[in-house]
Legacy VTK file of the C-alpha trace (Angstrom):
# vtk DataFile Version 3.0
C-alpha trace
ASCII
DATASET POLYDATA
POINTS 118 float
202.442 51.203 -162.203
205.634 52.381 -163.840
209.184 51.246 -164.757
211.623 53.851 -163.386
215.053 54.587 -164.492
217.438 57.513 -163.610
216.291 59.537 -166.639
212.723 58.426 -167.438
209.706 56.540 -166.231
207.159 54.448 -168.254
203.695 53.348 -167.191
200.191 52.814 -168.182
197.547 54.969 -166.591
194.892 52.243 -167.259
196.783 49.489 -165.504
197.013 48.634 -161.832
194.085 50.802 -161.028
192.851 50.420 -157.309
189.405 49.467 -156.746
187.485 52.387 -155.390
184.126 51.559 -153.708
181.229 53.896 -154.076
180.960 54.330 -150.342
184.681 55.064 -149.895
187.018 57.837 -150.729
188.518 58.769 -154.059
192.249 57.633 -154.621
194.794 60.279 -155.490
198.122 59.014 -156.721
200.882 61.437 -157.444
202.822 60.447 -160.408
205.165 63.466 -160.647
205.832 66.328 -158.365
208.736 68.813 -158.958
209.538 72.485 -159.684
205.945 73.754 -159.592
204.361 70.965 -161.459
202.286 68.049 -160.044
200.573 65.277 -162.032
198.056 63.031 -160.295
196.006 60.052 -161.270
192.591 60.229 -159.527
190.124 57.302 -159.318
186.476 58.011 -158.501
183.331 55.848 -158.249
180.228 57.751 -157.599
182.058 60.312 -155.228
181.265 64.053 -155.249
182.457 67.039 -153.381
180.467 67.636 -150.088
177.581 70.224 -150.377
178.753 73.831 -150.250
182.456 72.842 -150.569
184.437 74.615 -153.253
188.117 73.950 -154.358
189.913 77.310 -154.481
193.585 76.419 -155.533
196.665 78.467 -155.860
197.754 76.657 -158.991
196.050 76.152 -162.379
194.618 72.831 -162.961
194.205 70.799 -166.144
192.061 67.694 -165.908
191.608 64.932 -168.401
189.076 62.241 -168.138
190.553 58.865 -169.349
187.623 56.534 -168.462
184.159 57.098 -167.077
182.393 60.431 -166.623
181.954 63.248 -164.266
180.256 66.648 -163.797
182.176 69.712 -162.601
180.489 72.780 -161.211
182.242 76.039 -161.669
181.174 78.992 -159.608
180.825 82.383 -161.421
181.695 85.811 -160.045
177.992 86.508 -159.626
177.589 83.422 -157.334
175.766 81.529 -160.059
177.243 78.300 -161.409
177.805 76.269 -164.424
177.894 72.543 -164.960
180.444 71.048 -167.244
179.907 67.311 -168.146
183.052 65.411 -168.979
183.267 61.954 -170.636
186.307 59.771 -171.626
188.473 62.103 -173.775
187.160 65.413 -172.271
189.346 68.009 -170.631
189.143 71.338 -168.728
191.553 73.882 -167.688
190.732 75.515 -164.491
192.518 78.855 -163.636
194.005 79.390 -160.268
191.407 80.565 -157.600
188.458 79.499 -159.958
186.000 78.036 -157.428
185.013 74.590 -158.494
183.690 71.260 -157.091
182.843 67.866 -158.282
179.055 67.666 -158.635
179.132 63.840 -159.503
181.174 60.966 -160.962
180.160 58.016 -162.708
178.247 55.226 -160.634
178.526 52.523 -163.330
182.230 52.373 -163.696
185.195 53.912 -162.187
186.258 57.366 -163.396
190.000 57.785 -164.076
191.284 61.338 -164.181
194.769 62.761 -165.052
195.159 66.163 -163.240
198.031 68.337 -164.024
198.714 71.243 -161.457
201.038 74.070 -162.611
LINES 1 119
118 0 1 2 3 4 5 6 7 8 9 10 11 12 13 14 15 16 17 18 19 20 21 22 23 24 25 26 27 28 29 30 31 32 33 34 35 36 37 38 39 40 41 42 43 44 45 46 47 48 49 50 51 52 53 54 55 56 57 58 59 60 61 62 63 64 65 66 67 68 69 70 71 72 73 74 75 76 77 78 79 80 81 82 83 84 85 86 87 88 89 90 91 92 93 94 95 96 97 98 99 100 101 102 103 104 105 106 107 108 109 110 111 112 113 114 115 116 117
């Protein structure tokens, strides 16, 4: 996916995308991980978080949808929740310990996400 040198790496997030089946697991590829920062490319195809499962992460997360679409569900402090629809070009910043889950991802094409953890 990338051309690496000692000082830099070059790649294209939309090239060499693994095929993810709708009845399989999402693919998580770590692109960079150092000094409190991690960048992942995530590929989904109809996947969602299990019922009653909520991410509760120690780091903030910034997510950008490059291709496809998805819906995130954010849990509010009063136990209600809010749905956020994301399409290509959309992003969301999720504070540390903000409970959230993937409610759904596109079933007509692969969804490619870029996630930055910091």
